[in-house]
N, C-alpha and C positions, 0 to 999 in steps of 0.2 A: 805626514801621512801621504803616501803615494796614491794617486788615483790610477785605476786600470785603463788600459788603452781603450777598451770597449766602452767604459763609462765616459771617457773623454770624447770619443767619436759620437756616441749617442747624445751627449750634451751639445756638441757642435751641430749635429743634424737637427736637434730640437730647436735650437736658436735660429738656424737658417730657415726651418719650416715656419717658425713663428714670424720671422721677418717677412717671408713671402706671403703668408696669410694676412699680415697687417697691410702689406701693399695692395693685395687684391681687395680687401675690405675697404681701404681708402679709396681705391679707384671706383668701386661700386657705389659708395656713398656719395662721392664727389660727382660722378656721372648722373646719379639720380637727382642730386640737388641742382645741378647745372643744366640738366636736359640731355646731354650727350657727351661722348668721349672727346669730340672736337672742341666743345665748349670748355671742357676740363683742361685740354691742352692750351687753349688760348688764355685761360686764366693763369696757368703756369708760365706762359710766355710773358704776360704782363707783370708777373712777380719776379721774373728772372733777376733783375738787379738787386732786389732785396735778398734773394736766396744767395746770390754771390757774396753779398756783405755778411750774411749770416755764416756762410762757410768760412770766410776769411776770419771772422771773430772766433769761430769754433776752433780753427787750426792754431790761431794765436794763443788761445787759452790752453790748448793741449801742449803747445810748445812751452809755454811758461810753466806748466805743471811738470813737464819732463825736465826742465832746467832746475826746478826746485828739487826734484828727485835726485838729480846729479849732485847738487850741493849737500843734500841730506846724507847720501851715501859716500861722500868724499873719502872718509876714513877707512872704508871697507873696500879693497881693491876687487875682490871676487864679485861682490854685489854690484859695485860700480860698472864692472864689465857687462854684467847681465842687463843693467839699466841701459847702457849704451847700445847693446844689441837690440833690445826692445825698441828703442828710439829709432834706430836705423831701419828696423823692419817696418815700423809704423810709417816712416818717411817714404819707404819704397811703396808700401801699399796705397798711401795717400796719392803719391805721384801716379801710380798705375790707374787708380780710380779717377783721378782728374783728367788723365790724358785719354781715357777710353770714352769715346762718344756713345751716349746712351740714347 
C-alpha cells in the first residue's frame, strides 16, 4: 500500500513538531527543577562523558542491527541494495549530526 506524499509530509512534520515540543518541555522542567537555564547547562556539562558513552553504545547497537539486516537479506539483491542505501544514508546523517556543533 502506497502512502501519499501529503500524508508522508504531514507525518514527518508531526514527528518534528513532537520532538521540538519534547525538547521545550524538557528544558522547562529541567530549568524549573534546577533553578535556571545556566544550572541546566552545567548539569549537562557534568554529564557529557556519560552522554558520549551512551551515544557510542547507541551507534554500536544500530550498526549491529544493520549488519544483521544485511545478513538476513543476503539472498534478495534488490532488498539488499535498499538496506545498503538506508545504512549509507544513516551513516551520512549521523556524521552530519555529530560534526555539527550545537
